Backbone bond lengths (Angstrom), bond angles and torsions (degrees), N, CA, C in turn:
res aa  C-N    CA-C-N  psi(-1)  N-CA   C-N-CA  omega(-1)  CA-C   N-CA-C  phi
1 M - - - 1.459 - - 1.514 110.17 -
2 R 1.297 115.18 144.61 1.456 120.65 176.52 1.520 107.45 -114.03
3 P 1.347 118.28 109.12 1.456 121.18 -175.77 1.530 114.71 -62.40
4 N 1.340 119.83 -2.54 1.462 119.61 179.84 1.529 111.32 -86.90
5 I 1.335 118.21 -7.62 1.460 122.03 174.27 1.524 107.30 -78.06
6 P 1.354 117.60 132.18 1.471 119.40 -178.89 1.532 111.65 -52.70
7 G 1.303 115.54 124.57 1.453 122.15 178.52 1.519 115.25 95.95
8 E 1.318 118.07 -18.11 1.475 120.10 -179.56 1.535 110.77 -63.79
9 K 1.325 116.49 -42.53 1.473 119.05 178.85 1.532 109.93 -63.98
10 L 1.330 116.50 -37.65 1.455 120.25 177.54 1.530 110.16 -62.76
11 L 1.316 117.25 -41.43 1.464 120.89 177.64 1.523 110.89 -63.08
12 L 1.325 117.28 -45.30 1.465 120.51 178.63 1.526 111.36 -61.23
13 L 1.317 117.11 -42.14 1.458 120.85 178.05 1.532 110.72 -65.90
14 S 1.324 116.73 -38.48 1.464 120.67 177.97 1.525 111.14 -63.56
15 L 1.314 116.39 -43.35 1.455 120.27 177.92 1.535 111.03 -64.73
16 S 1.326 116.67 -38.44 1.472 121.19 176.31 1.523 110.45 -63.61
17 L 1.321 116.22 -40.25 1.461 120.85 178.43 1.534 110.31 -64.12
18 E 1.317 115.82 -43.75 1.471 119.94 178.64 1.533 110.11 -59.36
19 D 1.317 117.02 -43.80 1.464 121.51 179.24 1.537 110.76 -63.25
20 A 1.321 116.23 -46.23 1.466 119.99 -179.79 1.534 110.79 -61.70
21 L 1.321 116.72 -38.79 1.471 120.28 177.62 1.529 110.99 -63.04
22 S 1.321 116.13 -41.05 1.468 119.76 -179.26 1.524 111.62 -63.58
23 R 1.338 116.23 -27.04 1.465 120.84 179.97 1.529 112.50 -96.25
24 G 1.334 117.06 -7.43 1.468 120.54 -177.74 1.516 112.45 66.85
25 A 1.321 117.12 31.09 1.476 123.14 -178.45 1.532 108.58 -87.36
26 W 1.321 116.42 83.63 1.468 121.62 -168.64 1.524 113.72 -66.93
27 E 1.316 118.95 -34.41 1.473 119.35 177.01 1.526 109.61 -65.62
28 E 1.313 116.61 -42.45 1.467 121.32 178.19 1.526 110.37 -66.27
29 I 1.322 116.70 -38.40 1.465 121.13 178.10 1.525 109.87 -59.62
30 N 1.327 116.23 -48.20 1.465 120.02 -179.07 1.522 111.87 -62.80
31 A 1.327 116.64 -42.62 1.459 120.07 179.31 1.532 111.53 -65.21
32 T 1.319 116.42 -41.98 1.454 120.71 -179.25 1.526 110.93 -68.56
33 L 1.326 117.30 -37.48 1.466 119.85 176.03 1.522 110.97 -60.88
34 A 1.329 116.88 -40.84 1.459 120.33 178.78 1.527 111.31 -64.89
35 Q 1.323 116.44 -42.55 1.468 120.45 178.00 1.523 110.93 -64.60
36 R 1.306 115.20 -40.27 1.472 120.50 -179.29 1.528 110.59 -65.40
37 E 1.319 115.76 -41.54 1.468 120.13 178.14 1.532 110.54 -62.56
38 A 1.331 116.16 -41.69 1.464 120.17 179.14 1.536 110.28 -63.79
39 E 1.316 116.55 -40.75 1.478 120.06 178.54 1.516 111.34 -65.96
40 L 1.321 117.34 -38.74 1.464 120.54 176.24 1.527 110.71 -61.33
41 T 1.326 115.92 -40.68 1.463 120.88 178.24 1.524 110.93 -62.31
42 V 1.326 116.25 -43.47 1.472 120.87 177.92 1.524 109.98 -60.32
43 L 1.315 116.79 -46.96 1.471 120.86 -179.37 1.527 111.35 -62.26
44 E 1.336 116.18 -41.18 1.463 119.87 179.21 1.528 110.91 -67.80
45 T 1.328 116.94 -41.36 1.463 121.44 -179.13 1.523 110.90 -61.72
46 H 1.318 116.30 -40.58 1.459 120.74 -178.80 1.534 112.83 -89.98
47 E 1.319 115.45 3.25 1.464 121.50 -178.87 1.528 110.95 47.62
48 A 1.331 113.75 48.53 1.458 120.56 -177.73 1.522 111.17 -65.76
49 K 1.291 115.44 140.45 1.471 122.31 176.97 1.528 107.51 -100.67
50 L 1.325 115.54 125.33 1.449 120.21 178.73 1.525 109.58 -96.95
51 G 1.313 115.31 143.02 1.455 119.09 174.86 1.527 109.91 -68.18
52 E 1.322 115.76 155.28 1.463 120.82 -177.24 1.526 112.28 -59.84
53 E 1.343 116.52 -43.03 1.465 120.38 -179.47 1.530 110.73 -62.35
54 L 1.323 116.71 -46.34 1.463 120.52 178.72 1.518 111.08 -63.69
55 F 1.323 115.83 -42.33 1.466 120.66 179.12 1.536 110.11 -58.93
56 N 1.325 117.27 -44.78 1.461 120.94 179.77 1.531 111.84 -65.51
57 K 1.343 116.93 -37.23 1.460 120.28 175.47 1.525 110.47 -62.43
58 L 1.338 116.34 -44.02 1.462 120.59 178.61 1.527 111.12 -61.15
59 L 1.327 116.65 -42.70 1.468 120.05 178.29 1.520 111.52 -61.23
60 A 1.323 116.80 -42.01 1.463 120.55 -179.79 1.526 111.38 -65.03
61 V 1.323 116.69 -44.64 1.475 120.10 179.60 1.526 109.85 -65.10
62 D 1.330 116.81 -43.33 1.470 119.88 179.08 1.526 111.66 -61.74
63 A 1.323 117.69 -37.13 1.468 120.86 176.91 1.533 110.50 -62.63
64 R 1.328 116.04 -41.87 1.470 119.67 178.50 1.529 110.76 -67.63
65 I 1.335 116.81 -38.09 1.473 120.67 178.02 1.524 110.05 -62.63
66 L 1.326 116.71 -45.38 1.457 120.35 179.19 1.523 111.75 -62.03
67 A 1.325 116.79 -39.86 1.456 120.23 178.10 1.543 110.74 -64.91
68 A 1.308 116.49 -40.79 1.470 120.23 178.28 1.525 110.95 -64.82
69 L 1.326 116.18 -42.60 1.475 120.11 178.28 1.522 110.93 -63.77
70 E 1.315 117.07 -39.26 1.469 120.98 177.76 1.529 109.46 -63.33
71 G 1.319 116.78 -40.47 1.466 119.66 177.31 1.518 111.96 -62.57
72 H 1.335 116.47 -41.72 1.468 120.17 177.46 1.522 110.55 -65.43
73 R 1.333 117.09 -37.65 1.460 120.60 179.07 1.529 110.35 -64.51
74 E 1.326 116.62 -44.10 1.458 120.77 178.41 1.523 111.62 -62.56
75 D 1.331 116.83 -42.70 1.467 120.40 177.57 1.516 111.35 -61.76
76 A 1.331 117.07 -42.30 1.467 121.33 178.71 1.522 110.87 -64.28
77 A 1.323 116.73 -41.17 1.469 120.22 178.66 1.522 110.95 -63.40
78 K 1.339 117.49 -41.56 1.464 121.22 177.91 1.526 110.64 -62.59
79 D 1.341 116.41 -43.16 1.466 120.49 178.88 1.526 111.37 -62.23
80 L 1.326 116.38 -43.63 1.463 120.12 178.69 1.524 111.32 -62.78
81 K 1.326 116.77 -43.53 1.466 120.61 179.51 1.524 110.18 -62.68
82 K 1.331 116.33 -43.11 1.458 120.45 178.77 1.528 110.52 -61.05
83 N 1.342 117.25 -43.77 1.465 120.75 179.72 1.529 111.47 -63.57
84 V 1.328 117.78 -38.16 1.461 121.05 178.59 1.523 109.79 -64.14
85 V 1.329 117.41 -43.96 1.458 120.96 -179.94 1.525 110.79 -63.57
86 V 1.319 117.35 -43.98 1.465 121.20 180.00 1.527 110.49 -63.43
87 R 1.333 116.79 -44.86 1.469 119.08 -179.23 1.518 111.32 -65.91
88 S 1.328 117.65 -37.72 1.470 120.50 177.39 1.514 110.43 -63.43
89 A 1.325 116.37 -42.38 1.472 120.25 178.70 1.530 110.70 -64.02
90 Q 1.337 116.57 -40.87 1.462 119.60 179.39 1.524 110.78 -63.99
91 R 1.337 116.94 -43.34 1.472 119.83 179.26 1.523 110.85 -63.81
92 A 1.337 116.63 -42.26 1.455 120.44 179.92 1.518 110.72 -63.77
93 Y 1.320 117.68 -39.46 1.460 122.42 178.73 1.528 110.23 -62.82
94 H 1.345 115.27 -46.17 1.469 118.54 -177.28 1.523 111.59 -71.76
95 R 1.309 119.15 -29.99 1.467 120.64 175.95 1.518 111.50 -69.33
96 G 1.329 116.64 -31.87 1.467 121.06 -178.08 1.506 113.57 -73.30
97 S 1.297 117.94 -19.65 1.449 121.87 -178.28 1.530 109.09 -84.80
98 T 1.333 116.86 118.58 1.466 120.80 179.42 1.524 111.73 -96.48
99 K 1.299 117.90 -13.59 1.454 120.66 179.56 1.519 110.05 -88.45
100 S 1.293 115.82 147.63 1.467 120.23 176.50 1.519 108.78 -80.78
101 N 1.293 116.47 167.61 1.449 120.78 176.63 1.520 110.75 -60.63
102 Y 1.324 117.41 -33.91 1.460 122.85 178.28 1.522 110.26 -63.05
103 D 1.380 115.94 -44.75 1.453 120.38 178.83 1.526 111.50 -64.93
104 L 1.336 116.20 -39.50 1.466 119.63 -179.19 1.516 111.79 -66.70
105 A 1.339 117.77 -30.50 1.455 122.05 -179.07 1.510 111.71 -71.46
106 G 1.313 117.19 -19.07 1.441 119.74 175.96 1.455 111.07 97.48
């Protein structure tokens, strides 16, 4: 690939983003997203025309990125739900205890 073709740099950044997502490298993800956004702005500013093949590659990579992000969102939601259940159980346990730690120690 030659990154001087309109959209090639965007494709490379998209592939880098996909890789970073697969590794859960969040600092790299954030940096790559910023670079990708800047490249999109450049392409829009210059009204760059992308070839059909490149455009289809970008669509495919973006679909995979969205799927990966959805998976991370679902995992985060499960973790949050689990934490809420655990904290509720801990609070209920501590509310049920009428003895102080001193009393429990004997």
